[in-house]
C-alpha positions in Angstrom: 31.1 460.3 181.6 31.9 459.0 178.1 33.7 455.7 178.1 36.5 455.5 175.5 39.3 453.1 174.7 41.5 455.3 176.9 39.2 454.9 180.0 40.6 452.6 182.6 38.8 449.4 183.4 39.2 450.3 187.1 37.3 453.6 186.7 34.4 451.9 184.9 34.1 449.0 187.4 34.2 451.4 190.4 31.5 453.7 188.9 29.4 451.0 187.4 29.8 447.6 189.1 27.3 446.1 186.7 29.9 446.6 184.0 31.8 443.5 185.2 29.2 441.4 183.4 29.7 443.3 180.1 33.5 443.0 180.4 33.2 439.2 181.0 30.8 438.9 178.0 33.7 440.2 175.8 36.3 438.1 177.4 37.9 440.7 179.7 38.3 439.5 183.3 37.5 442.9 184.8 38.1 441.7 188.4 41.2 439.8 189.6 41.6 438.8 193.3 38.6 441.0 194.2 39.9 444.2 192.6 39.5 445.7 189.2 42.2 444.9 186.7 44.7 447.7 185.7 45.0 449.3 182.3 42.7 451.0 179.8 39.8 449.3 178.0 41.7 449.5 174.7 44.8 447.8 176.2 42.8 445.1 177.8 40.7 444.6 174.7 43.9 444.0 172.7 45.4 441.8 175.4 42.3 439.5 175.6 41.5 439.5 171.8 38.2 441.5 171.8 37.0 441.4 168.3 34.4 444.2 168.5 35.8 447.0 170.7 33.1 449.4 169.3 30.3 447.0 170.5 31.9 446.8 174.0 32.2 450.6 174.3 28.6 450.9 173.1 27.3 448.6 175.8 29.4 450.3 178.5 28.2 453.8 177.4 24.6 452.6 177.4 25.1 451.4 180.9 26.7 454.7 181.9 23.8 456.7 180.4 21.2 454.5 182.1 22.9 454.9 185.5 23.5 458.6 185.0 27.1 458.6 186.2 26.2 457.7 189.8 28.8 455.9 191.9 27.7 452.8 193.8 28.4 454.0 197.4 28.5 450.4 198.6 31.9 450.1 196.9 33.4 453.2 198.6 35.6 452.6 201.6 33.9 452.8 205.0 30.4 452.3 203.5 
């Protein structure tokens, strides 16, 4: 999975729970009330004033490559 500005925050957080730390590092509160925030990475980067969207995407894609696209089953309903 390639993560782009059009990828939703929700999709990334569900696939890669560790991404929450990366989002927080760039000032995007990826979780609100225990659930991922809505909208694309690009929309939220603009909303929260992320200065280096390319660096954010690079870190998220590095995480995705490291994890190999596996979904954390602990987050799936009924697990």
